[in-house]
C-alpha positions in Angstrom: 0.0 0.0 0.0 1.3 3.5 -1.0 2.3 5.7 1.9 0.1 8.8 2.3 3.1 10.9 3.4 4.9 10.4 0.1 1.8 11.6 -1.9 1.3 14.6 0.3 4.7 16.0 -0.4 4.2 16.7 -4.0 5.6 20.2 -4.8 3.2 22.7 -6.4 3.3 26.1 -8.0 0.4 27.3 -6.0 -2.9 25.5 -6.5 -2.9 26.1 -10.3 0.2 23.9 -10.7 -1.2 21.2 -8.4 -4.4 21.2 -10.4 -2.7 21.1 -13.8 -0.4 18.2 -12.8 -2.8 16.3 -10.7 -3.6 13.6 -13.2 0.0 13.1 -14.2 1.1 12.9 -10.6 -1.5 10.3 -9.7 -0.3 8.2 -12.6 3.3 8.6 -11.5 2.4 7.6 -8.0 0.7 4.4 -9.2 3.9 3.7 -11.2 6.0 4.1 -8.2 3.8 1.7 -6.2 4.2 -0.9 -8.9 8.0 -0.3 -8.9 8.1 1.3 -12.4 11.4 3.3 -12.6 10.1 5.5 -15.4 7.1 6.4 -13.3 9.4 7.3 -10.5 11.4 9.6 -12.8 8.2 11.3 -14.1 7.1 12.0 -10.5 10.4 13.5 -9.6 10.5 15.6 -12.9 7.0 16.9 -12.2 7.9 17.7 -8.6 11.1 19.4 -9.5 9.6 21.5 -12.3 7.2 23.3 -9.8 8.1 26.3 -7.8 8.1 25.2 -4.2 5.8 27.3 -2.0 4.9 24.7 0.6 4.4 21.1 1.2 0.6 20.5 1.5 -0.5 17.7 3.8 -3.3 15.6 2.5 -5.7 16.9 5.0 -5.1 20.5 4.1 -5.6 20.2 0.3 -9.3 20.9 0.5 -8.5 24.2 2.4 -6.0 25.2 -0.3 -8.4 24.4 -3.0 -11.1 26.5 -1.3 -8.7 29.4 -0.9 -7.7 29.3 -4.5 -11.3 29.3 -5.7 -11.9 32.3 -3.4 -8.9 34.1 -5.0 -10.2 33.3 -8.5 -13.7 34.6 -7.6 -12.1 37.8 -6.2 -10.1 38.3 -9.4 -13.2 37.8 -11.5 -15.2 40.3 -9.3 -12.3 42.8 -9.5 -12.2 42.5 -13.3 -16.0 42.9 -13.5 -15.8 46.0 -11.3 -13.1 47.4 -13.5 -15.2 46.8 -16.6 -18.3 48.3 -14.9 -16.2 51.4 -14.0 -14.9 51.8 -17.5 -18.4 51.4 -18.9 -19.7 54.0 -16.4 -16.9 56.4 -17.3 -17.6 56.0 -21.0 -21.3 56.5 -20.5 -20.6 59.7 -18.5 -18.3 61.0 -21.2 -20.9 60.4 -23.9 -23.6 62.0 -21.8 -21.3 65.0 -21.1 -20.6 65.4 -24.8 -24.4 65.2 -25.6 -25.2 67.7 -22.8 -22.5 70.1 -24.1 -24.0 69.8 -27.6 -27.5 70.5 -26.4 -26.3 73.5 -24.3 -24.4 74.9 -27.3 -27.5 74.6 -29.5 -29.6 76.3 -26.9 -27.1 79.1 -26.5 -26.9 79.6 -30.3 -30.7 79.7 -30.5 -30.9 82.2 -27.7 -28.2 84.3 -29.4 -30.1 84.2 -32.7 -33.4 85.1 -31.1 -31.7 88.0 -29.3 -30.0 89.2 -32.5 -33.4 89.0 -34.3 -35.1 90.9 -31.5 -32.5 93.6 -31.5 -32.7 93.9 -35.3 -36.5 94.3 -35.1 -36.2 96.9 -32.4 -33.6 98.8 -34.3 -35.7 98.8 -37.5 -38.7 100.0 -35.5 -36.7 102.8 -34.0 -35.4 103.7 -37.5 -38.9 103.8 -38.9 -40.1 105.9 -36.0 -37.2 108.3 -36.5 -37.8 108.3 -40.2 -41.5 109.1 -39.8 -40.7 111.9 -37.4 -38.2 113.4 -39.9 -40.7 113.3 -42.8 -42.8 116.2 -43.9 -46.5 116.4 -44.4 -48.2 117.6 -47.6 -49.1 120.9 -45.9 -45.5 121.7 -45.3 -44.9 122.5 -49.0 -45.8 125.8 -50.7 -48.5 125.4 -53.2 -47.5 126.1 -56.8 -49.2 126.4 -60.1 -47.2 123.5 -61.6 -44.4 121.2 -60.6 -41.5 119.6 -62.5 -40.7 115.9 -62.1 -37.6 116.8 -60.1 -39.7 118.9 -57.7 -42.3 116.1 -57.3 -39.6 113.6 -56.6 -38.0 115.9 -54.1 -41.3 116.3 -52.3 -41.8 112.5 -52.2 -38.3 112.0 -50.8 -39.1 114.3 -47.9 -42.5 112.7 -47.2 -41.7 109.0 -47.6 -39.5 107.2 -45.0 -36.0 106.7 -46.4 -36.1 102.9 -46.4 -39.4 102.9 -48.3 -38.8 105.6 -50.9 -37.3 103.4 -53.6 -40.3 101.0 -53.5 -42.7 104.0 -53.7 -40.7 105.4 -56.6 -40.8 102.0 -58.4 -44.5 102.0 -58.3 -44.9 105.6 -59.4 -42.5 105.1 -62.3 -44.7 102.2 -63.6 -48.1 103.9 -62.8 -47.5 107.5 -64.0 -43.8 108.2 -64.7 -44.1 110.9 -62.0 -46.8 112.8 -63.9 -49.1 114.1 -61.2 -51.8 114.9 -63.9 -51.6 111.5 -65.6 -55.0 110.0 -66.5 -55.7 106.4 -67.6 -57.9 106.7 -70.6 -59.5 103.3 -70.1 -60.2 103.3 -66.3 -60.0 106.9 -65.4 -57.3 106.3 -62.7 -55.6 109.6 -61.9 -52.4 111.1 -60.6 -49.0 109.8 -59.5 -50.3 106.6 -57.9 -53.2 106.2 -60.3 -56.0 106.3 -57.7 -59.2 104.8 -59.0 -61.3 106.8 -58.9 -59.1 109.8 -58.5 -61.6 111.4 -56.1 -60.5 108.9 -53.4 -57.6 111.2 -52.9 -59.9 113.9 -51.6 -59.5 112.3 -48.1 -55.9 113.6 -48.1 -56.8 117.1 -49.4 -59.3 119.0 -51.6 -56.5 120.0 -54.0 -55.8 116.3 -55.0 -56.1 117.2 -58.7 -53.3 119.8 -58.8 -51.1 119.2 -55.7 -48.6 116.3 -56.0 -47.9 116.5 -52.2 -51.6 115.6 -51.6 -51.4 112.7 -54.0 -48.1 111.5 -52.3 -49.8 111.7 -48.9 -52.8 109.7 -50.1 -50.7 107.1 -51.9 -48.4 106.5 -48.9 -51.4 106.1 -46.6 -53.0 103.7 -49.0 -49.9 101.5 -49.3 -49.4 101.4 -45.6 -53.0 100.5 -44.8 -53.4 97.8 -47.5 -49.9 96.4 -47.8 -48.1 97.5 -44.6 -45.6 99.7 -46.4 -44.6 100.9 -49.9 -42.2 98.0 -50.1 -45.1 95.6 -49.3 -47.1 97.2 -52.1 -44.1 97.0 -54.5 -43.8 93.2 -53.8 -47.4 92.7 -54.6 -47.1 94.9 -57.7 -44.2 92.8 -59.0 -46.3 89.6 -58.7 -49.5 91.1 -60.2 -48.6 94.2 -62.2 -51.1 96.2 -60.1 -51.6 97.0 -56.5 
């Protein structure tokens, strides 16, 4: 019968070496018991190839196995914790980048809205200032007749600066700045070809002969119906009338 003490003194490189060589060692022990010299050599080779940490008595092998399994479980848990930490860090990085992107978009939107608001306020102030700087029809001395240059000069003083070109475009097409122009077919009259011409009486009784009165009426008409001379000009371009 094989002595238990001889089996218990197998050298191991930790538990992993003992486990890896367990089958070979058992076979070698059996060979020794039968007196096989080759088996004895295998056993000695196996034992000598391991790094000696301790000699494990047979009764303590179960404790060593349990400790090794615990170490393996701890190593696995540590690796899992490390993976979880890396995943959490990556998720946090992605979320931070997304949050930064959203904040940037919100900041840009706020900046655009602010710029648009400031632009609108500036334009409104300019319009108010322009209106306050314009002259009324009654500010001009009445004459027996007016040249095209005089009529245009009056319009430039009565129409807000930003709207004059649009007003001028319409008048160019409607009457070529002739304040006595008459449409033979419809009877439309004056600079802005009011139809009927008598509509302009709301701006002044001298609507037939005073271009300033016609300009005043034409400006009011464009503002009330189209919001501005430029609004009227946009409509005219699409329809060839206003």
